[in-house]
VOPAGU-2260 file (C-alpha; in pm, 1 decimal, decimal comma):
REM VOPAGU-2260
SITE   aa  ch    i         X         Y         Z
SITE  UNK   A    0    7248,8   13915,5    8508,3
SITE  UNK   A    1    7334,0   13956,8    8758,6
SITE  UNK   A    2    7382,7   13593,2    8918,5
SITE  UNK   A    3    7649,9   13544,9    8654,4
SITE  UNK   A    4    7864,6   13872,2    8656,2
SITE  UNK   A    5    7882,2   13781,0    9026,3
SITE  UNK   A    6    8003,7   13440,3    8975,8
SITE  UNK   A    7    8347,2   13630,6    8819,2
SITE  UNK   A    8    8419,5   13849,2    8999,8
SITE  UNK   A    9    8359,9   13615,0    9274,6
SITE  UNK   A   10    8657,3   13416,7    9047,8
SITE  UNK   A   11    8880,9   13743,4    9116,3
SITE  UNK   A   12    8834,7   13675,9    9478,0
SITE  UNK   A   13    8561,1   13947,5    9596,2
SITE  UNK   A   14    8300,6   13810,3    9830,9
SITE  UNK   A   15    8015,8   13964,3    9666,4
SITE  UNK   A   16    7625,6   14030,2    9770,0
SITE  UNK   A   17    7292,4   14127,1    9593,3
SITE  UNK   A   18    7168,3   14453,9    9617,0
SITE  UNK   A   19    6929,5   14699,1    9495,8
SITE  UNK   A   20    6932,6   14966,7    9332,5
SITE  UNK   A   21    6889,1   15201,2    9663,6
SITE  UNK   A   22    7251,1   15024,0    9732,9
SITE  UNK   A   23    7168,4   14833,8    9993,8
SITE  UNK   A   24    7153,4   14442,8   10020,1
SITE  UNK   A   25    6746,1   14300,3    9851,1
SITE  UNK   A   26    6511,4   14269,8   10079,5
SITE  UNK   A   27    6498,6   13907,5   10171,3
SITE  UNK   A   28    6166,3   13932,9   10422,5
SITE  UNK   A   29    5977,2   14114,9   10733,1
SITE  UNK   A   30    5982,9   14205,6   11028,0
SITE  UNK   A   31    5716,7   14423,3   11258,3
SITE  UNK   A   32    5879,0   14723,8   11540,6
SITE  UNK   A   33    5705,4   14912,8   11721,1
SITE  UNK   A   34    5305,8   14858,1   11571,2
SITE  UNK   A   35    5549,6   14861,6   11241,6
SITE  UNK   A   36    5637,0   14644,6   10916,4
SITE  UNK   A   37    5960,3   14680,3   10872,7
SITE  UNK   A   38    6233,4   14462,3   10537,4
SITE  UNK   A   39    6454,2   14221,3   10606,7
SITE  UNK   A   40    6764,4   14270,8   10447,7
SITE  UNK   A   41    7051,2   14038,3   10367,1
SITE  UNK   A   42    7263,9   14010,3   10683,8
SITE  UNK   A   43    7572,3   14059,8   10512,7
SITE  UNK   A   44    7813,3   14154,0   10786,3
SITE  UNK   A   45    7909,6   13744,7   10759,6
SITE  UNK   A   46    8136,1   13801,3   10516,1
SITE  UNK   A   47    8340,2   14086,4   10674,9
SITE  UNK   A   48    8667,4   13838,0   10707,0
SITE  UNK   A   49    8588,5   13470,3   10584,7
SITE  UNK   A   50    8589,8   13466,2   10183,2
SITE  UNK   A   51    8305,5   13323,2   10013,7
SITE  UNK   A   52    8333,8   12959,4    9883,1
SITE  UNK   A   53    8097,9   12957,5    9473,4
SITE  UNK   A   54    7870,0   12740,6    9618,1
SITE  UNK   A   55    7841,0   12922,2    9888,5
SITE  UNK   A   56    7766,0   13249,2    9682,8
SITE  UNK   A   57    7511,4   13069,4    9477,4
SITE  UNK   A   58    7289,7   13016,5    9709,6
SITE  UNK   A   59    7267,9   13381,8    9731,2
SITE  UNK   A   60    6913,8   13530,7    9723,2
SITE  UNK   A   61    6973,8   13721,6    9354,2
SITE  UNK   A   62    6641,6   13728,3    9219,5
SITE  UNK   A   63    6622,6   14018,5    9287,6
SITE  UNK   A   64    6923,1   14235,2    9255,7
SITE  UNK   A   65    6947,8   14490,0    9005,5
SITE  UNK   A   66    7324,8   14532,2    9088,6
SITE  UNK   A   67    7602,7   14299,9    9300,8
SITE  UNK   A   68    7852,1   14502,1    9616,9
SITE  UNK   A   69    8124,6   14422,8    9659,8
SITE  UNK   A   70    8321,4   14352,9   10030,9
SITE  UNK   A   71    8641,9   14585,1   10097,7
SITE  UNK   A   72    8869,2   14426,7   10285,2
SITE  UNK   A   73    8793,9   14020,5   10228,0
SITE  UNK   A   74    9142,1   13939,3    9984,3
SITE  UNK   A   75    9269,3   14295,1   10084,9
SITE  UNK   A   76    9053,3   14406,9    9802,5
SITE  UNK   A   77    9039,0   14777,8    9895,3
SITE  UNK   A   78    8840,3   15056,5    9711,7
SITE  UNK   A   79    8997,7   15401,0    9635,7
SITE  UNK   A   80    8652,3   15652,6    9566,1
SITE  UNK   A   81    8665,7   15969,0    9399,4
SITE  UNK   A   82    8316,4   16147,5    9479,8
SITE  UNK   A   83    8237,5   16389,6    9224,9
SITE  UNK   A   84    8551,1   16392,6    9026,9
SITE  UNK   A   85    8748,3   16488,3    8787,8
SITE  UNK   A   86    8939,4   16208,1    8595,9
SITE  UNK   A   87    9268,1   16473,5    8655,5
SITE  UNK   A   88    9311,7   16355,6    9068,1
SITE  UNK   A   89    9226,3   15933,9    8919,4
SITE  UNK   A   90    9572,5   16001,8    8689,9
SITE  UNK   A   91    9730,3   16087,5    8985,9
SITE  UNK   A   92    9697,7   15836,0    9213,1
SITE  UNK   A   93    9729,3   15530,2    8911,1
SITE  UNK   A   94   10090,2   15755,3    8821,9
SITE  UNK   A   95   10182,5   15707,1    9218,3
SITE  UNK   A   96   10076,1   15324,1    9222,7
SITE  UNK   A   97   10279,3   15266,3    8941,5
SITE  UNK   A   98   10051,4   15190,6    8749,3
SITE  UNK   A   99    9983,1   15197,4    8325,3
SITE  UNK   A  100    9699,5   15448,8    8248,0
SITE  UNK   A  101    9480,5   15209,5    8045,2
SITE  UNK   A  102    9519,0   15026,9    8376,3
SITE  UNK   A  103    9127,7   14825,3    8405,7
SITE  UNK   A  104    9003,4   14846,1    8718,9
SITE  UNK   A  105    8882,7   15217,1    8701,6
SITE  UNK   A  106    8517,4   15253,1    8685,4
SITE  UNK   A  107    8286,3   15558,1    8645,1
SITE  UNK   A  108    8021,8   15591,4    8884,2
SITE  UNK   A  109    7659,2   15800,8    8813,6
SITE  UNK   A  110    7713,3   15992,3    9025,8
SITE  UNK   A  111    8005,6   16159,3    8927,6
SITE  UNK   A  112    8318,7   16011,1    9042,4
SITE  UNK   A  113    8497,3   15715,2    9021,9
SITE  UNK   A  114    8615,8   15402,6    9192,5
SITE  UNK   A  115    9003,9   15250,1    9181,6
SITE  UNK   A  116    9051,9   14908,7    9305,8
SITE  UNK   A  117    9341,0   14779,3    9395,5
SITE  UNK   A  118    9491,0   14473,7    9659,8
SITE  UNK   A  119    9670,6   14596,4    9958,1
SITE  UNK   A  120    9961,8   14450,9   10075,2
SITE  UNK   A  121   10073,9   14523,8   10417,9
SITE  UNK   A  122    9767,3   14652,1   10732,2
SITE  UNK   A  123    9584,6   14945,2   10626,9
SITE  UNK   A  124    9335,2   15209,1   10815,9
SITE  UNK   A  125    8895,4   15044,7   10786,8
SITE  UNK   A  126    8882,1   15322,7   10635,9
SITE  UNK   A  127    8992,0   15705,7   10565,3
SITE  UNK   A  128    8802,2   16000,3   10413,8
SITE  UNK   A  129    8937,6   16381,9   10326,3
SITE  UNK   A  130    8857,7   16693,6   10118,3
SITE  UNK   A  131    8947,8   16572,0    9753,9
SITE  UNK   A  132    9199,7   16798,4    9532,3
SITE  UNK   A  133    9003,9   16864,7    9218,0
SITE  UNK   A  134    8692,5   16611,3    9383,7
SITE  UNK   A  135    8471,5   16666,6    9671,2
SITE  UNK   A  136    8636,0   16355,1    9844,1
SITE  UNK   A  137    8830,4   16108,7    9839,9
SITE  UNK   A  138    8778,3   15784,1   10016,4
SITE  UNK   A  139    8960,9   15467,7   10076,6
SITE  UNK   A  140    8789,5   15178,1   10196,1
SITE  UNK   A  141    8897,4   14853,9   10336,5
SITE  UNK   A  142    8714,5   14720,9   10579,9
SITE  UNK   A  143    8339,3   14675,6   10699,6
SITE  UNK   A  144    8264,6   14862,3   10379,2
SITE  UNK   A  145    8012,4   14750,4   10068,6
SITE  UNK   A  146    8096,9   14904,1    9720,2
SITE  UNK   A  147    7887,8   14898,0    9412,7
SITE  UNK   A  148    8055,9   14698,4    9098,6
SITE  UNK   A  149    8050,2   14734,8    8745,0
SITE  UNK   A  150    7693,0   14639,7    8624,8
SITE  UNK   A  151    7531,8   14731,5    8975,3
SITE  UNK   A  152    7207,7   15019,2    8920,3
SITE  UNK   A  153    7244,4   15340,1    9111,3
SITE  UNK   A  154    6951,9   15513,3    9289,8
SITE  UNK   A  155    6947,8   15765,4    8955,9
SITE  UNK   A  156    6891,2   15461,0    8743,4
SITE  UNK   A  157    7255,5   15504,6    8547,0
SITE  UNK   A  158    7494,3   15196,1    8566,3
SITE  UNK   A  159    7845,5   15145,5    8732,0
SITE  UNK   A  160    8083,3   15094,9    8415,6
SITE  UNK   A  161    8410,6   15042,4    8327,1
SITE  UNK   A  162    8633,2   15354,6    8152,5
SITE  UNK   A  163    8861,2   15159,6    7921,8
SITE  UNK   A  164    8795,8   14772,6    7861,5
SITE  UNK   A  165    8644,3   14528,3    8121,6
SITE  UNK   A  166    8959,7   14309,3    8332,0
SITE  UNK   A  167    9091,2   13974,0    8277,2
SITE  UNK   A  168    9254,5   13912,5    8587,2
SITE  UNK   A  169    9192,3   14060,3    8974,1
SITE  UNK   A  170    9315,5   14399,9    9041,2
SITE  UNK   A  171    9659,4   14479,5    9095,3
SITE  UNK   A  172    9853,0   14400,5    9489,3
SITE  UNK   A  173    9999,7   14734,5    9538,8
SITE  UNK   A  174   10205,0   14826,2    9863,5
SITE  UNK   A  175    9974,0   14939,9   10162,7
SITE  UNK   A  176   10215,3   15201,2   10231,0
SITE  UNK   A  177   10264,4   15331,5    9859,3
SITE  UNK   A  178    9866,2   15372,0    9850,3
SITE  UNK   A  179    9889,1   15560,5   10169,9
SITE  UNK   A  180   10115,9   15879,9    9979,6
SITE  UNK   A  181    9927,3   15830,2    9634,1
SITE  UNK   A  182    9623,2   15889,5    9867,7
SITE  UNK   A  183    9804,0   16127,1    9997,1
SITE  UNK   A  184    9900,5   16388,7    9661,4
SITE  UNK   A  185    9519,7   16372,7    9589,2
SITE  UNK   A  186    9453,6   16492,0    9956,3
SITE  UNK   A  187    9397,6   16808,5   10208,1
SITE  UNK   A  188    9484,0   16799,6   10572,3
SITE  UNK   A  189    9265,9   17022,2   10779,1
SITE  UNK   A  190    9469,3   17186,9   10965,3
SITE  UNK   A  191    9468,9   17094,0   11309,5
SITE  UNK   A  192    9366,5   17222,4   11650,9
SITE  UNK   A  193    9686,1   17325,8   11842,7
SITE  UNK   A  194    9734,0   17094,4   12146,2
SITE  UNK   A  195    9621,4   17221,4   12449,8
SITE  UNK   A  196    9369,8   17141,7   12779,8
SITE  UNK   A  197    9199,0   17485,4   12798,0
SITE  UNK   A  198    9133,3   17532,4   12406,4
SITE  UNK   A  199    8757,1   17424,2   12303,1
SITE  UNK   A  200    8635,9   17421,4   11933,3
SITE  UNK   A  201    8332,6   17466,0   11825,7
SITE  UNK   A  202    8207,0   17168,6   11536,4
SITE  UNK   A  203    7860,6   16984,6   11473,9
SITE  UNK   A  204    7903,9   16732,3   11703,4
SITE  UNK   A  205    8212,6   16602,2   11933,1
SITE  UNK   A  206    8199,2   16307,0   11704,6
SITE  UNK   A  207    8253,8   16497,1   11381,1
SITE  UNK   A  208    8479,0   16631,5   11580,7
SITE  UNK   A  209    8715,8   16311,4   11697,0
SITE  UNK   A  210    8647,7   16144,9   11372,3
SITE  UNK   A  211    8802,5   16410,2   11204,0
SITE  UNK   A  212    9125,0   16423,1   11390,7
SITE  UNK   A  213    9149,1   16048,1   11377,6
SITE  UNK   A  214    9169,3   16060,2   10981,2
SITE  UNK   A  215    9369,8   16355,6   10996,2
SITE  UNK   A  216    9619,4   16205,8   11200,8
SITE  UNK   A  217    9614,3   15876,8   11028,8
SITE  UNK   A  218    9683,7   16087,3   10726,3
SITE  UNK   A  219    9988,2   16234,3   10860,4
SITE  UNK   A  220   10134,3   15904,0   10963,2
SITE  UNK   A  221   10105,3   15753,6   10622,1
SITE  UNK   A  222   10320,4   16080,8   10510,8
SITE  UNK   A  223   10539,5   16165,4   10691,9
SITE  UNK   A  224   10925,1   16105,6   10602,3
SITE  UNK   A  225   11179,5   15918,6   10696,0
SITE  UNK   A  226   11417,2   16001,6   11023,0
SITE  UNK   A  227   11039,9   16140,2   11177,8
SITE  UNK   A  228   10868,7   15829,7   11144,5
SITE  UNK   A  229   10863,5   15729,2   11524,3
SITE  UNK   A  230   10813,7   16080,7   11657,6
SITE  UNK   A  231   10518,8   16164,3   11459,6
SITE  UNK   A  232   10388,9   15793,1   11626,6
SITE  UNK   A  233   10395,1   15931,0   11966,1
SITE  UNK   A  234   10250,4   16301,2   11790,4
SITE  UNK   A  235    9934,9   16111,5   11670,6
SITE  UNK   A  236    9880,1   15871,9   11967,3
SITE  UNK   A  237    9940,3   16202,9   12204,2
SITE  UNK   A  238    9623,6   16422,2   11990,1
SITE  UNK   A  239    9456,3   16051,4   11986,6
SITE  UNK   A  240    9524,3   15996,1   12354,8
SITE  UNK   A  241    9392,9   16364,4   12442,9
SITE  UNK   A  242    9072,4   16248,1   12249,9
SITE  UNK   A  243    9044,9   15911,1   12435,0
SITE  UNK   A  244    9089,5   16020,9   12779,2
SITE  UNK   A  245    8743,6   16254,9   12699,0
SITE  UNK   A  246    8552,0   15981,6   12599,8
SITE  UNK   A  247    8489,5   16098,9   12211,9
SITE  UNK   A  248    8767,7   15815,4   12067,6
SITE  UNK   A  249    8721,8   15427,5   12142,2
SITE  UNK   A  250    9104,9   15363,7   12214,8
SITE  UNK   A  251    9108,0   14989,0   12107,2
SITE  UNK   A  252    8999,1   15178,6   11753,5
SITE  UNK   A  253    9321,5   15443,3   11752,3
SITE  UNK   A  254    9513,8   15124,4   11857,9
SITE  UNK   A  255    9434,0   14948,5   11554,6
SITE  UNK   A  256    9465,8   15183,4   11311,9
SITE  UNK   A  257    9736,6   15382,2   11425,6
SITE  UNK   A  258    9938,7   15006,3   11437,8
SITE  UNK   A  259    9808,5   14893,5   11032,4
SITE  UNK   A  260    9943,8   15276,4   10923,9
SITE  UNK   A  261   10269,9   15252,1   11112,1
SITE  UNK   A  262   10311,5   14930,6   10985,4
SITE  UNK   A  263   10282,6   15027,8   10613,1
SITE  UNK   A  264   10522,6   15299,3   10708,9
SITE  UNK   A  265   10798,7   15010,1   10751,3
SITE  UNK   A  266   10763,9   15048,6   11110,1
SITE  UNK   A  267   10807,0   14704,9   11360,3
SITE  UNK   A  268   10650,5   14570,4   11581,9
SITE  UNK   A  269   10760,3   14609,3   11888,7
SITE  UNK   A  270   10838,4   14979,9   11850,3
SITE  UNK   A  271   10487,9   15018,8   11758,7
SITE  UNK   A  272   10345,2   14867,9   12014,6
SITE  UNK   A  273   10600,0   15039,8   12255,9
SITE  UNK   A  274   10536,7   15383,0   12115,0
SITE  UNK   A  275   10152,7   15416,7   12080,1
SITE  UNK   A  276   10162,3   15312,8   12435,9
SITE  UNK   A  277   10323,1   15606,4   12564,9
SITE  UNK   A  278   10225,4   15866,9   12363,9
SITE  UNK   A  279    9840,5   15750,9   12392,2
SITE  UNK   A  280    9933,6   15737,5   12806,0
SITE  UNK   A  281   10044,0   16092,4   12726,8
SITE  UNK   A  282    9788,1   16254,1   12581,0
SITE  UNK   A  283    9538,2   16135,0   12796,9
SITE  UNK   A  284    9688,7   16300,0   13079,1
SITE  UNK   A  285    9636,6   16664,3   12875,6
SITE  UNK   A  286    9268,5   16561,9   12755,7
SITE  UNK   A  287    9146,1   16823,2   12459,5
SITE  UNK   A  288    8868,8   17010,7   12525,8
SITE  UNK   A  289    8571,6   16935,0   12287,3
SITE  UNK   A  290    8180,4   17199,2   12290,1
SITE  UNK   A  291    8006,1   17104,0   11987,6
SITE  UNK   A  292    7813,7   17386,9   11838,7
């Protein structure tokens, strides 16, 4: 049954992975570590970029699977995840994406949320995760993530289900810039800390603060108006460059995420590279103070 569902999803362009009801890839064996016998699970990361063939999908360990997960990113597959959400923000996103309210790639999760699947046309950030309006949080999953597909069993025992009729074709293809603007409309961007070297900030951890800063800057850049885009890119690069200098963010990740969003809002590649390098360089000269609480 699960394998049959996986075959259909694969035909619609998904890379699929057999999972158990803990939302993790199926156990395929065991190994010893530190005197403890631990389960080894199906290694799915090989399908982060490469498209599966039908024969490769067919030979996966489906026998013990209770669900099928889609790999985000491959084939431009993108999931907008509404956690503990009313349906209102989902309707708003569908409207802003230009999709009919009866769009078939809307999934009700047993955990009290929704998934909306689309194909992103253009470069996207790897992941965005912000507090939602009408939802605990709203997340965009575009690369390096597994997301449960309908027919799969949730840890609660419930089943992921399509909200309406089952799809008859692959998810709709939507411009990345349109997706990012719709995302910004249903999320809350936290107030950004001041850009001063002597301001000390209290967060649970440096990593928590740095990751929040990265998300906020990506969201701000994605929603900036025409005429301000290059200036906004420079400001975002400066802010994140401060955290690169302090060792809290990886420069390559900052560059890649800024490039993806800047491309999505219509800036040219030469302009993007020059602006990011300049902004990060200037930001590195003004390290931002961070202290874990």
